[in-house]
PDB file of N, H, CA, C and O in Angstrom:
ATOM      1  N   MET A   1       0.860  -1.168   0.000  1.00  0.00           N
ATOM      2  CA  MET A   1       0.000   0.000   0.000  1.00  0.00           C
ATOM      3  C   MET A   1       0.908   1.232   0.000  1.00  0.00           C
ATOM      4  O   MET A   1       1.832   1.337   0.806  1.00  0.00           O
ATOM      5  N   SER A   2       0.632   2.149  -0.904  1.00  0.00           N
ATOM      6  H   SER A   2      -0.119   2.064  -1.558  1.00  0.00           H
ATOM      7  CA  SER A   2       1.452   3.358  -0.998  1.00  0.00           C
ATOM      8  C   SER A   2       1.120   4.313   0.151  1.00  0.00           C
ATOM      9  O   SER A   2       0.117   4.152   0.846  1.00  0.00           O
ATOM     10  N   GLU A   3       1.973   5.289   0.325  1.00  0.00           N
ATOM     11  H   GLU A   3       2.788   5.419  -0.240  1.00  0.00           H
ATOM     12  CA  GLU A   3       1.747   6.293   1.369  1.00  0.00           C
ATOM     13  C   GLU A   3       0.418   7.017   1.141  1.00  0.00           C
ATOM     14  O   GLU A   3      -0.309   7.310   2.090  1.00  0.00           O
ATOM     15  N   GLN A   4       0.113   7.300  -0.121  1.00  0.00           N
ATOM     16  H   GLN A   4       0.704   7.062  -0.891  1.00  0.00           H
ATOM     17  CA  GLN A   4      -1.154   7.968  -0.440  1.00  0.00           C
ATOM     18  C   GLN A   4      -2.343   7.065  -0.114  1.00  0.00           C
ATOM     19  O   GLN A   4      -3.362   7.537   0.389  1.00  0.00           O
ATOM     20  N   ASP A   5      -2.215   5.770  -0.398  1.00  0.00           N
ATOM     21  H   ASP A   5      -1.387   5.386  -0.807  1.00  0.00           H
ATOM     22  CA  ASP A   5      -3.288   4.829  -0.065  1.00  0.00           C
ATOM     23  C   ASP A   5      -3.524   4.775   1.442  1.00  0.00           C
ATOM     24  O   ASP A   5      -4.666   4.699   1.893  1.00  0.00           O
ATOM     25  N   ILE A   6      -2.456   4.814   2.207  1.00  0.00           N
ATOM     26  H   ILE A   6      -1.527   4.876   1.841  1.00  0.00           H
ATOM     27  CA  ILE A   6      -2.571   4.811   3.668  1.00  0.00           C
ATOM     28  C   ILE A   6      -3.302   6.060   4.141  1.00  0.00           C
ATOM     29  O   ILE A   6      -4.171   5.980   5.010  1.00  0.00           O
ATOM     30  N   LYS A   7      -2.957   7.212   3.574  1.00  0.00           N
ATOM     31  H   LYS A   7      -2.252   7.277   2.868  1.00  0.00           H
ATOM     32  CA  LYS A   7      -3.643   8.455   3.933  1.00  0.00           C
ATOM     33  C   LYS A   7      -5.118   8.383   3.554  1.00  0.00           C
ATOM     34  O   LYS A   7      -5.983   8.788   4.329  1.00  0.00           O
ATOM     35  N   ASP A   8      -5.401   7.867   2.362  1.00  0.00           N
ATOM     36  H   ASP A   8      -4.698   7.538   1.732  1.00  0.00           H
ATOM     37  CA  ASP A   8      -6.787   7.744   1.914  1.00  0.00           C
ATOM     38  C   ASP A   8      -7.562   6.771   2.796  1.00  0.00           C
ATOM     39  O   ASP A   8      -8.739   6.990   3.083  1.00  0.00           O
ATOM     40  N   CYS A   9      -6.911   5.710   3.218  1.00  0.00           N
ATOM     41  H   CYS A   9      -5.955   5.532   2.985  1.00  0.00           H
ATOM     42  CA  CYS A   9      -7.535   4.728   4.102  1.00  0.00           C
ATOM     43  C   CYS A   9      -7.869   5.370   5.446  1.00  0.00           C
ATOM     44  O   CYS A   9      -8.950   5.154   5.994  1.00  0.00           O
ATOM     45  N   ASN A  10      -6.941   6.153   5.969  1.00  0.00           N
ATOM     46  H   ASN A  10      -6.062   6.328   5.525  1.00  0.00           H
ATOM     47  CA  ASN A  10      -7.185   6.869   7.223  1.00  0.00           C
ATOM     48  C   ASN A  10      -8.360   7.829   7.090  1.00  0.00           C
ATOM     49  O   ASN A  10      -9.179   7.945   8.002  1.00  0.00           O
ATOM     50  N   LEU A  11      -8.441   8.519   5.952  1.00  0.00           N
ATOM     51  H   LEU A  11      -7.775   8.424   5.212  1.00  0.00           H
ATOM     52  CA  LEU A  11      -9.557   9.437   5.719  1.00  0.00           C
ATOM     53  C   LEU A  11     -10.883   8.688   5.658  1.00  0.00           C
ATOM     54  O   LEU A  11     -11.902   9.181   6.142  1.00  0.00           O
ATOM     55  N   LEU A  12     -10.871   7.506   5.066  1.00  0.00           N
ATOM     56  H   LEU A  12     -10.044   7.105   4.673  1.00  0.00           H
ATOM     57  CA  LEU A  12     -12.094   6.702   5.004  1.00  0.00           C
ATOM     58  C   LEU A  12     -12.539   6.281   6.399  1.00  0.00           C
ATOM     59  O   LEU A  12     -13.730   6.311   6.707  1.00  0.00           O
ATOM     60  N   VAL A  13     -11.599   5.893   7.230  1.00  0.00           N
ATOM     61  H   VAL A  13     -10.631   5.868   6.979  1.00  0.00           H
ATOM     62  CA  VAL A  13     -11.931   5.506   8.611  1.00  0.00           C
ATOM     63  C   VAL A  13     -12.539   6.695   9.347  1.00  0.00           C
ATOM     64  O   VAL A  13     -13.556   6.555  10.025  1.00  0.00           O
ATOM     65  N   ILE A  14     -11.918   7.857   9.213  1.00  0.00           N
ATOM     66  H   ILE A  14     -11.092   7.971   8.662  1.00  0.00           H
ATOM     67  CA  ILE A  14     -12.436   9.066   9.870  1.00  0.00           C
ATOM     68  C   ILE A  14     -13.835   9.389   9.371  1.00  0.00           C
ATOM     69  O   ILE A  14     -14.728   9.693  10.162  1.00  0.00           O
ATOM     70  N   ALA A  15     -14.021   9.322   8.071  1.00  0.00           N
ATOM     71  H   ALA A  15     -13.296   9.074   7.428  1.00  0.00           H
ATOM     72  CA  ALA A  15     -15.339   9.621   7.494  1.00  0.00           C
ATOM     73  C   ALA A  15     -16.377   8.614   7.976  1.00  0.00           C
ATOM     74  O   ALA A  15     -17.516   8.985   8.258  1.00  0.00           O
ATOM     75  N   ALA A  16     -15.993   7.351   8.071  1.00  0.00           N
ATOM     76  H   ALA A  16     -15.068   7.050   7.842  1.00  0.00           H
ATOM     77  CA  ALA A  16     -16.929   6.328   8.544  1.00  0.00           C
ATOM     78  C   ALA A  16     -17.323   6.570   9.996  1.00  0.00           C
ATOM     79  O   ALA A  16     -18.490   6.425  10.360  1.00  0.00           O
ATOM     80  N   VAL A  17     -16.359   6.937  10.818  1.00  0.00           N
ATOM     81  H   VAL A  17     -15.411   7.055  10.522  1.00  0.00           H
ATOM     82  CA  VAL A  17     -16.638   7.240  12.226  1.00  0.00           C
ATOM     83  C   VAL A  17     -17.595   8.426  12.317  1.00  0.00           C
ATOM     84  O   VAL A  17     -18.574   8.383  13.062  1.00  0.00           O
ATOM     85  N   GLU A  18     -17.314   9.466  11.571  1.00  0.00           N
ATOM     86  H   GLU A  18     -16.519   9.501  10.966  1.00  0.00           H
ATOM     87  CA  GLU A  18     -18.164  10.660  11.613  1.00  0.00           C
ATOM     88  C   GLU A  18     -19.568  10.364  11.082  1.00  0.00           C
ATOM     89  O   GLU A  18     -20.554  10.836  11.647  1.00  0.00           O
ATOM     90  N   GLU A  19     -19.664   9.593  10.008  1.00  0.00           N
ATOM     91  H   GLU A  19     -18.862   9.209   9.549  1.00  0.00           H
ATOM     92  CA  GLU A  19     -20.968   9.251   9.440  1.00  0.00           C
ATOM     93  C   GLU A  19     -21.776   8.406  10.427  1.00  0.00           C
ATOM     94  O   GLU A  19     -22.966   8.652  10.622  1.00  0.00           O
ATOM     95  N   TYR A  20     -21.146   7.426  11.042  1.00  0.00           N
ATOM     96  H   TYR A  20     -20.179   7.226  10.883  1.00  0.00           H
ATOM     97  CA  TYR A  20     -21.822   6.575  12.020  1.00  0.00           C
ATOM     98  C   TYR A  20     -22.278   7.404  13.216  1.00  0.00           C
ATOM     99  O   TYR A  20     -23.396   7.241  13.704  1.00  0.00           O
ATOM    100  N   ALA A  21     -21.404   8.294  13.683  1.00  0.00           N
ATOM    101  H   ALA A  21     -20.496   8.426  13.286  1.00  0.00           H
ATOM    102  CA  ALA A  21     -21.743   9.144  14.832  1.00  0.00           C
ATOM    103  C   ALA A  21     -22.950  10.019  14.523  1.00  0.00           C
ATOM    104  O   ALA A  21     -23.858  10.152  15.344  1.00  0.00           O
ATOM    105  N   GLN A  22     -22.955  10.606  13.352  1.00  0.00           N
ATOM    106  H   GLN A  22     -22.218  10.498  12.685  1.00  0.00           H
ATOM    107  CA  GLN A  22     -24.078  11.474  12.966  1.00  0.00           C
ATOM    108  C   GLN A  22     -25.363  10.661  12.831  1.00  0.00           C
ATOM    109  O   GLN A  22     -26.422  11.070  13.307  1.00  0.00           O
ATOM    110  N   LYS A  23     -25.256   9.524  12.188  1.00  0.00           N
ATOM    111  H   LYS A  23     -24.396   9.192  11.801  1.00  0.00           H
ATOM    112  CA  LYS A  23     -26.432   8.679  11.942  1.00  0.00           C
ATOM    113  C   LYS A  23     -27.052   8.168  13.240  1.00  0.00           C
ATOM    114  O   LYS A  23     -28.269   8.008  13.328  1.00  0.00           O
ATOM    115  N   HIS A  24     -26.213   7.912  14.251  1.00  0.00           N
ATOM    116  H   HIS A  24     -25.224   8.042  14.180  1.00  0.00           H
ATOM    117  CA  HIS A  24     -26.694   7.348  15.509  1.00  0.00           C
ATOM    118  C   HIS A  24     -26.696   8.355  16.657  1.00  0.00           C
ATOM    119  O   HIS A  24     -26.860   7.988  17.820  1.00  0.00           O
ATOM    120  N   ASN A  25     -26.513   9.624  16.313  1.00  0.00           N
ATOM    121  H   ASN A  25     -26.380   9.922  15.368  1.00  0.00           H
ATOM    122  CA  ASN A  25     -26.534  10.705  17.300  1.00  0.00           C
ATOM    123  C   ASN A  25     -25.585  10.404  18.468  1.00  0.00           C
ATOM    124  O   ASN A  25     -25.959  10.480  19.638  1.00  0.00           O
ATOM    125  N   MET A  26     -24.344  10.059  18.102  1.00  0.00           N
ATOM    126  H   MET A  26     -24.041   9.998  17.151  1.00  0.00           H
ATOM    127  CA  MET A  26     -23.328   9.722  19.089  1.00  0.00           C
ATOM    128  C   MET A  26     -22.150  10.681  18.948  1.00  0.00           C
ATOM    129  O   MET A  26     -21.972  11.313  17.907  1.00  0.00           O
ATOM    130  N   LYS A  27     -21.358  10.781  19.994  1.00  0.00           N
ATOM    131  H   LYS A  27     -21.502  10.268  20.840  1.00  0.00           H
ATOM    132  CA  LYS A  27     -20.115  11.534  19.918  1.00  0.00           C
ATOM    133  C   LYS A  27     -19.086  10.681  19.180  1.00  0.00           C
ATOM    134  O   LYS A  27     -19.066   9.457  19.310  1.00  0.00           O
ATOM    135  N   THR A  28     -18.237  11.347  18.408  1.00  0.00           N
ATOM    136  H   THR A  28     -18.253  12.341  18.302  1.00  0.00           H
ATOM    137  CA  THR A  28     -17.226  10.607  17.651  1.00  0.00           C
ATOM    138  C   THR A  28     -16.296   9.826  18.583  1.00  0.00           C
ATOM    139  O   THR A  28     -15.839   8.738  18.233  1.00  0.00           O
ATOM    140  N   GLU A  29     -16.018  10.373  19.757  1.00  0.00           N
ATOM    141  H   GLU A  29     -16.389  11.257  20.041  1.00  0.00           H
ATOM    142  CA  GLU A  29     -15.165   9.675  20.715  1.00  0.00           C
ATOM    143  C   GLU A  29     -15.777   8.332  21.102  1.00  0.00           C
ATOM    144  O   GLU A  29     -15.074   7.329  21.221  1.00  0.00           O
ATOM    145  N   ASN A  30     -17.101   8.325  21.297  1.00  0.00           N
ATOM    146  H   ASN A  30     -17.673   9.140  21.200  1.00  0.00           H
ATOM    147  CA  ASN A  30     -17.791   7.091  21.668  1.00  0.00           C
ATOM    148  C   ASN A  30     -17.791   6.087  20.515  1.00  0.00           C
ATOM    149  O   ASN A  30     -17.671   4.880  20.729  1.00  0.00           O
ATOM    150  N   VAL A  31     -17.925   6.595  19.304  1.00  0.00           N
ATOM    151  H   VAL A  31     -18.022   7.575  19.130  1.00  0.00           H
ATOM    152  CA  VAL A  31     -17.888   5.710  18.138  1.00  0.00           C
ATOM    153  C   VAL A  31     -16.497   5.105  17.987  1.00  0.00           C
ATOM    154  O   VAL A  31     -16.368   3.919  17.683  1.00  0.00           O
ATOM    155  N   LEU A  32     -15.465   5.901  18.196  1.00  0.00           N
ATOM    156  H   LEU A  32     -15.570   6.865  18.443  1.00  0.00           H
ATOM    157  CA  LEU A  32     -14.093   5.378  18.137  1.00  0.00           C
ATOM    158  C   LEU A  32     -13.893   4.257  19.145  1.00  0.00           C
ATOM    159  O   LEU A  32     -13.276   3.239  18.832  1.00  0.00           O
ATOM    160  N   GLN A  33     -14.410   4.440  20.345  1.00  0.00           N
ATOM    161  H   GLN A  33     -14.912   5.267  20.598  1.00  0.00           H
ATOM    162  CA  GLN A  33     -14.296   3.398  21.369  1.00  0.00           C
ATOM    163  C   GLN A  33     -15.060   2.141  20.947  1.00  0.00           C
ATOM    164  O   GLN A  33     -14.557   1.027  21.088  1.00  0.00           O
ATOM    165  N   LEU A  34     -16.268   2.324  20.433  1.00  0.00           N
ATOM    166  H   LEU A  34     -16.677   3.229  20.319  1.00  0.00           H
ATOM    167  CA  LEU A  34     -17.098   1.209  19.989  1.00  0.00           C
ATOM    168  C   LEU A  34     -16.418   0.451  18.851  1.00  0.00           C
ATOM    169  O   LEU A  34     -16.324  -0.776  18.873  1.00  0.00           O
ATOM    170  N   PHE A  35     -15.946   1.205  17.855  1.00  0.00           N
ATOM    171  H   PHE A  35     -16.022   2.202  17.837  1.00  0.00           H
ATOM    172  CA  PHE A  35     -15.268   0.589  16.714  1.00  0.00           C
ATOM    173  C   PHE A  35     -13.988  -0.115  17.164  1.00  0.00           C
ATOM    174  O   PHE A  35     -13.671  -1.198  16.674  1.00  0.00           O
ATOM    175  N   GLY A  36     -13.266   0.485  18.078  1.00  0.00           N
ATOM    176  H   GLY A  36     -13.523   1.365  18.477  1.00  0.00           H
ATOM    177  CA  GLY A  36     -12.041  -0.123  18.577  1.00  0.00           C
ATOM    178  C   GLY A  36     -12.303  -1.411  19.333  1.00  0.00           C
ATOM    179  O   GLY A  36     -11.584  -2.397  19.174  1.00  0.00           O
ATOM    180  N   LYS A  37     -13.335  -1.393  20.156  1.00  0.00           N
ATOM    181  H   LYS A  37     -13.920  -0.592  20.285  1.00  0.00           H
ATOM    182  CA  LYS A  37     -13.689  -2.564  20.960  1.00  0.00           C
ATOM    183  C   LYS A  37     -14.070  -3.762  20.093  1.00  0.00           C
ATOM    184  O   LYS A  37     -13.805  -4.909  20.453  1.00  0.00           O
ATOM    185  N   HIS A  38     -14.699  -3.482  18.937  1.00  0.00           N
ATOM    186  H   HIS A  38     -14.914  -2.550  18.645  1.00  0.00           H
ATOM    187  CA  HIS A  38     -15.219  -4.559  18.092  1.00  0.00           C
ATOM    188  C   HIS A  38     -14.459  -4.716  16.773  1.00  0.00           C
ATOM    189  O   HIS A  38     -14.959  -5.331  15.831  1.00  0.00           O
ATOM    190  N   ASN A  39     -13.253  -4.157  16.715  1.00  0.00           N
ATOM    191  H   ASN A  39     -12.847  -3.657  17.481  1.00  0.00           H
ATOM    192  CA  ASN A  39     -12.366  -4.317  15.558  1.00  0.00           C
ATOM    193  C   ASN A  39     -12.967  -3.858  14.233  1.00  0.00           C
ATOM    194  O   ASN A  39     -12.687  -4.438  13.184  1.00  0.00           O
ATOM    195  N   VAL A  40     -13.784  -2.827  14.284  1.00  0.00           N
ATOM    196  H   VAL A  40     -14.012  -2.356  15.136  1.00  0.00           H
ATOM    197  CA  VAL A  40     -14.391  -2.298  13.066  1.00  0.00           C
ATOM    198  C   VAL A  40     -13.354  -1.538  12.228  1.00  0.00           C
ATOM    199  O   VAL A  40     -13.376  -1.619  10.999  1.00  0.00           O
ATOM    200  N   ILE A  41     -12.462  -0.813  12.872  1.00  0.00           N
ATOM    201  H   ILE A  41     -12.444  -0.747  13.869  1.00  0.00           H
ATOM    202  CA  ILE A  41     -11.468  -0.023  12.138  1.00  0.00           C
ATOM    203  C   ILE A  41     -10.553  -0.923  11.312  1.00  0.00           C
ATOM    204  O   ILE A  41     -10.346  -0.637  10.132  1.00  0.00           O
ATOM    205  N   PRO A  42      -9.995  -1.998  11.872  1.00  0.00           N
ATOM    206  CA  PRO A  42      -9.183  -2.883  11.026  1.00  0.00           C
ATOM    207  C   PRO A  42      -9.988  -3.502   9.875  1.00  0.00           C
ATOM    208  O   PRO A  42      -9.454  -3.737   8.791  1.00  0.00           O
ATOM    209  N   ALA A  43     -11.265  -3.760  10.121  1.00  0.00           N
ATOM    210  H   ALA A  43     -11.699  -3.569  11.001  1.00  0.00           H
ATOM    211  CA  ALA A  43     -12.114  -4.322   9.061  1.00  0.00           C
ATOM    212  C   ALA A  43     -12.311  -3.312   7.935  1.00  0.00           C
ATOM    213  O   ALA A  43     -12.263  -3.673   6.760  1.00  0.00           O
ATOM    214  N   ILE A  44     -12.530  -2.055   8.291  1.00  0.00           N
ATOM    215  H   ILE A  44     -12.569  -1.762   9.246  1.00  0.00           H
ATOM    216  CA  ILE A  44     -12.664  -1.011   7.264  1.00  0.00           C
ATOM    217  C   ILE A  44     -11.359  -0.908   6.481  1.00  0.00           C
ATOM    218  O   ILE A  44     -11.370  -0.811   5.254  1.00  0.00           O
ATOM    219  N   ARG A  45     -10.248  -0.931   7.187  1.00  0.00           N
ATOM    220  H   ARG A  45     -10.239  -1.010   8.184  1.00  0.00           H
ATOM    221  CA  ARG A  45      -8.939  -0.858   6.514  1.00  0.00           C
ATOM    222  C   ARG A  45      -8.740  -2.043   5.572  1.00  0.00           C
ATOM    223  O   ARG A  45      -8.256  -1.871   4.454  1.00  0.00           O
ATOM    224  N   SER A  46      -9.107  -3.232   6.013  1.00  0.00           N
ATOM    225  H   SER A  46      -9.501  -3.372   6.921  1.00  0.00           H
ATOM    226  CA  SER A  46      -8.890  -4.420   5.184  1.00  0.00           C
ATOM    227  C   SER A  46      -9.805  -4.445   3.959  1.00  0.00           C
ATOM    228  O   SER A  46      -9.491  -5.089   2.958  1.00  0.00           O
ATOM    229  N   GLN A  47     -10.931  -3.745   4.041  1.00  0.00           N
ATOM    230  H   GLN A  47     -11.186  -3.222   4.854  1.00  0.00           H
ATOM    231  CA  GLN A  47     -11.876  -3.703   2.928  1.00  0.00           C
ATOM    232  C   GLN A  47     -11.808  -2.380   2.157  1.00  0.00           C
ATOM    233  O   GLN A  47     -12.714  -2.048   1.393  1.00  0.00           O
ATOM    234  N   TYR A  48     -10.740  -1.644   2.367  1.00  0.00           N
ATOM    235  H   TYR A  48     -10.003  -1.914   2.988  1.00  0.00           H
ATOM    236  CA  TYR A  48     -10.580  -0.324   1.746  1.00  0.00           C
ATOM    237  C   TYR A  48     -10.791  -0.347   0.237  1.00  0.00           C
ATOM    238  O   TYR A  48     -11.444   0.544  -0.306  1.00  0.00           O
ATOM    239  N   ALA A  49     -10.250  -1.346  -0.443  1.00  0.00           N
ATOM    240  H   ALA A  49      -9.719  -2.070  -0.002  1.00  0.00           H
ATOM    241  CA  ALA A  49     -10.329  -1.401  -1.912  1.00  0.00           C
ATOM    242  C   ALA A  49     -11.774  -1.346  -2.402  1.00  0.00           C
ATOM    243  O   ALA A  49     -12.051  -0.768  -3.453  1.00  0.00           O
ATOM    244  N   VAL A  50     -12.680  -1.934  -1.657  1.00  0.00           N
ATOM    245  H   VAL A  50     -12.455  -2.403  -0.803  1.00  0.00           H
ATOM    246  CA  VAL A  50     -14.098  -1.922  -2.034  1.00  0.00           C
ATOM    247  C   VAL A  50     -14.814  -0.722  -1.427  1.00  0.00           C
ATOM    248  O   VAL A  50     -15.555  -0.018  -2.112  1.00  0.00           O
ATOM    249  N   LEU A  51     -14.587  -0.496  -0.139  1.00  0.00           N
ATOM    250  H   LEU A  51     -13.984  -1.069   0.418  1.00  0.00           H
ATOM    251  CA  LEU A  51     -15.346   0.525   0.583  1.00  0.00           C
ATOM    252  C   LEU A  51     -15.102   1.948   0.078  1.00  0.00           C
ATOM    253  O   LEU A  51     -16.003   2.785   0.140  1.00  0.00           O
ATOM    254  N   HIS A  52     -13.903   2.230  -0.417  1.00  0.00           N
ATOM    255  H   HIS A  52     -13.171   1.550  -0.467  1.00  0.00           H
ATOM    256  CA  HIS A  52     -13.632   3.605  -0.837  1.00  0.00           C
ATOM    257  C   HIS A  52     -14.424   4.000  -2.074  1.00  0.00           C
ATOM    258  O   HIS A  52     -14.499   5.181  -2.414  1.00  0.00           O
ATOM    259  N   MET A  53     -15.016   3.019  -2.748  1.00  0.00           N
ATOM    260  H   MET A  53     -14.956   2.060  -2.471  1.00  0.00           H
ATOM    261  CA  MET A  53     -15.819   3.313  -3.934  1.00  0.00           C
ATOM    262  C   MET A  53     -17.299   3.500  -3.599  1.00  0.00           C
ATOM    263  O   MET A  53     -18.094   3.847  -4.473  1.00  0.00           O
ATOM    264  N   LEU A  54     -17.665   3.274  -2.357  1.00  0.00           N
ATOM    265  H   LEU A  54     -17.019   2.992  -1.647  1.00  0.00           H
ATOM    266  CA  LEU A  54     -19.062   3.340  -1.939  1.00  0.00           C
ATOM    267  C   LEU A  54     -19.394   4.683  -1.302  1.00  0.00           C
ATOM    268  O   LEU A  54     -18.510   5.450  -0.920  1.00  0.00           O
ATOM    269  N   ASP A  55     -20.677   4.938  -1.200  1.00  0.00           N
ATOM    270  H   ASP A  55     -21.395   4.314  -1.510  1.00  0.00           H
ATOM    271  CA  ASP A  55     -21.176   6.101  -0.481  1.00  0.00           C
ATOM    272  C   ASP A  55     -20.871   5.929   1.003  1.00  0.00           C
ATOM    273  O   ASP A  55     -20.859   4.806   1.508  1.00  0.00           O
ATOM    274  N   LEU A  56     -20.626   7.031   1.701  1.00  0.00           N
ATOM    275  H   LEU A  56     -20.636   7.943   1.291  1.00  0.00           H
ATOM    276  CA  LEU A  56     -20.291   6.937   3.130  1.00  0.00           C
ATOM    277  C   LEU A  56     -21.393   6.268   3.937  1.00  0.00           C
ATOM    278  O   LEU A  56     -21.113   5.604   4.935  1.00  0.00           O
ATOM    279  N   ASP A  57     -22.632   6.434   3.520  1.00  0.00           N
ATOM    280  H   ASP A  57     -22.859   6.974   2.710  1.00  0.00           H
ATOM    281  CA  ASP A  57     -23.723   5.764   4.218  1.00  0.00           C
ATOM    282  C   ASP A  57     -23.553   4.248   4.150  1.00  0.00           C
ATOM    283  O   ASP A  57     -23.850   3.543   5.114  1.00  0.00           O
ATOM    284  N   GLU A  58     -23.077   3.753   3.015  1.00  0.00           N
ATOM    285  H   GLU A  58     -22.836   4.326   2.232  1.00  0.00           H
ATOM    286  CA  GLU A  58     -22.858   2.320   2.870  1.00  0.00           C
ATOM    287  C   GLU A  58     -21.683   1.842   3.727  1.00  0.00           C
ATOM    288  O   GLU A  58     -21.686   0.713   4.217  1.00  0.00           O
ATOM    289  N   VAL A  59     -20.693   2.694   3.903  1.00  0.00           N
ATOM    290  H   VAL A  59     -20.690   3.611   3.505  1.00  0.00           H
ATOM    291  CA  VAL A  59     -19.574   2.355   4.779  1.00  0.00           C
ATOM    292  C   VAL A  59     -20.080   2.273   6.226  1.00  0.00           C
ATOM    293  O   VAL A  59     -19.674   1.391   6.981  1.00  0.00           O
ATOM    294  N   ALA A  60     -20.967   3.200   6.602  1.00  0.00           N
ATOM    295  H   ALA A  60     -21.297   3.917   5.988  1.00  0.00           H
ATOM    296  CA  ALA A  60     -21.570   3.151   7.939  1.00  0.00           C
ATOM    297  C   ALA A  60     -22.412   1.880   8.090  1.00  0.00           C
ATOM    298  O   ALA A  60     -22.427   1.273   9.161  1.00  0.00           O
ATOM    299  N   LEU A  61     -23.107   1.478   7.034  1.00  0.00           N
ATOM    300  H   LEU A  61     -23.094   1.971   6.164  1.00  0.00           H
ATOM    301  CA  LEU A  61     -23.886   0.233   7.079  1.00  0.00           C
ATOM    302  C   LEU A  61     -22.975  -0.984   7.249  1.00  0.00           C
ATOM    303  O   LEU A  61     -23.335  -1.939   7.936  1.00  0.00           O
ATOM    304  N   PHE A  62     -21.804  -0.948   6.629  1.00  0.00           N
ATOM    305  H   PHE A  62     -21.511  -0.172   6.071  1.00  0.00           H
ATOM    306  CA  PHE A  62     -20.812  -2.014   6.818  1.00  0.00           C
ATOM    307  C   PHE A  62     -20.454  -2.126   8.298  1.00  0.00           C
ATOM    308  O   PHE A  62     -20.400  -3.226   8.847  1.00  0.00           O
ATOM    309  N   ALA A  63     -20.211  -0.990   8.935  1.00  0.00           N
ATOM    310  H   ALA A  63     -20.255  -0.097   8.488  1.00  0.00           H
ATOM    311  CA  ALA A  63     -19.881  -0.973  10.362  1.00  0.00           C
ATOM    312  C   ALA A  63     -21.063  -1.484  11.184  1.00  0.00           C
ATOM    313  O   ALA A  63     -20.878  -2.263  12.119  1.00  0.00           O
ATOM    314  N   GLU A  64     -22.268  -1.053  10.842  1.00  0.00           N
ATOM    315  H   GLU A  64     -22.418  -0.420  10.082  1.00  0.00           H
ATOM    316  CA  GLU A  64     -23.458  -1.510  11.564  1.00  0.00           C
ATOM    317  C   GLU A  64     -23.603  -3.024  11.461  1.00  0.00           C
ATOM    318  O   GLU A  64     -23.906  -3.691  12.450  1.00  0.00           O
ATOM    319  N   ASP A  65     -23.389  -3.563  10.270  1.00  0.00           N
ATOM    320  H   ASP A  65     -23.143  -3.021   9.466  1.00  0.00           H
ATOM    321  CA  ASP A  65     -23.495  -5.006  10.083  1.00  0.00           C
ATOM    322  C   ASP A  65     -22.475  -5.750  10.932  1.00  0.00           C
ATOM    323  O   ASP A  65     -22.784  -6.792  11.509  1.00  0.00           O
ATOM    324  N   MET A  66     -21.266  -5.220  11.008  1.00  0.00           N
ATOM    325  H   MET A  66     -21.015  -4.373  10.539  1.00  0.00           H
ATOM    326  CA  MET A  66     -20.253  -5.859  11.851  1.00  0.00           C
ATOM    327  C   MET A  66     -20.676  -5.855  13.310  1.00  0.00           C
ATOM    328  O   MET A  66     -20.528  -6.855  14.012  1.00  0.00           O
ATOM    329  N   LEU A  67     -21.206  -4.718  13.766  1.00  0.00           N
ATOM    330  H   LEU A  67     -21.326  -3.905  13.196  1.00  0.00           H
ATOM    331  CA  LEU A  67     -21.615  -4.605  15.164  1.00  0.00           C
ATOM    332  C   LEU A  67     -22.823  -5.496  15.472  1.00  0.00           C
ATOM    333  O   LEU A  67     -22.939  -6.026  16.577  1.00  0.00           O
ATOM    334  N   LYS A  68     -23.717  -5.661  14.499  1.00  0.00           N
ATOM    335  H   LYS A  68     -23.622  -5.231  13.601  1.00  0.00           H
ATOM    336  CA  LYS A  68     -24.862  -6.551  14.695  1.00  0.00           C
ATOM    337  C   LYS A  68     -24.396  -7.996  14.861  1.00  0.00           C
ATOM    338  O   LYS A  68     -24.955  -8.742  15.665  1.00  0.00           O
ATOM    339  N   GLN A  69     -23.368  -8.391  14.099  1.00  0.00           N
ATOM    340  H   GLN A  69     -22.914  -7.785  13.446  1.00  0.00           H
ATOM    341  CA  GLN A  69     -22.846  -9.746  14.196  1.00  0.00           C
ATOM    342  C   GLN A  69     -22.236 -10.004  15.571  1.00  0.00           C
ATOM    343  O   GLN A  69     -22.337 -11.105  16.111  1.00  0.00           O
ATOM    344  N   VAL A  70     -21.606  -8.980  16.124  1.00  0.00           N
ATOM    345  H   VAL A  70     -21.524  -8.085  15.685  1.00  0.00           H
ATOM    346  CA  VAL A  70     -21.002  -9.114  17.448  1.00  0.00           C
ATOM    347  C   VAL A  70     -22.088  -9.267  18.501  1.00  0.00           C
ATOM    348  O   VAL A  70     -21.935 -10.038  19.449  1.00  0.00           O
ATOM    349  N   ASN A  71     -23.181  -8.537  18.335  1.00  0.00           N
ATOM    350  H   ASN A  71     -23.305  -7.911  17.565  1.00  0.00           H
ATOM    351  CA  ASN A  71     -24.257  -8.542  19.331  1.00  0.00           C
ATOM    352  C   ASN A  71     -25.270  -9.644  19.107  1.00  0.00           C
ATOM    353  O   ASN A  71     -26.218  -9.777  19.881  1.00  0.00           O
ATOM    354  N   ALA A  72     -25.091 -10.437  18.064  1.00  0.00           N
ATOM    355  H   ALA A  72     -24.320 -10.330  17.435  1.00  0.00           H
ATOM    356  CA  ALA A  72     -26.067 -11.507  17.758  1.00  0.00           C
ATOM    357  C   ALA A  72     -25.857 -12.712  18.640  1.00  0.00           C
ATOM    358  O   ALA A  72     -26.583 -13.699  18.520  1.00  0.00           O
TER     359      ALA A  72
END
């Protein structure tokens, strides 16, 4: 992964956190803790090649699906 890809991946993670926080009326700090606890951030990073082409709402849905699987 190039340096630019790493930066873009980081931006996608930030955007996903912010989108999830807005959608669920949460503070970004709380979303970071939630995502960290359930390994959502590494999952977003590992799926960067696909997720970066999607709408941010769909990236938030990816995170929601991961969290639902943990709570199932």
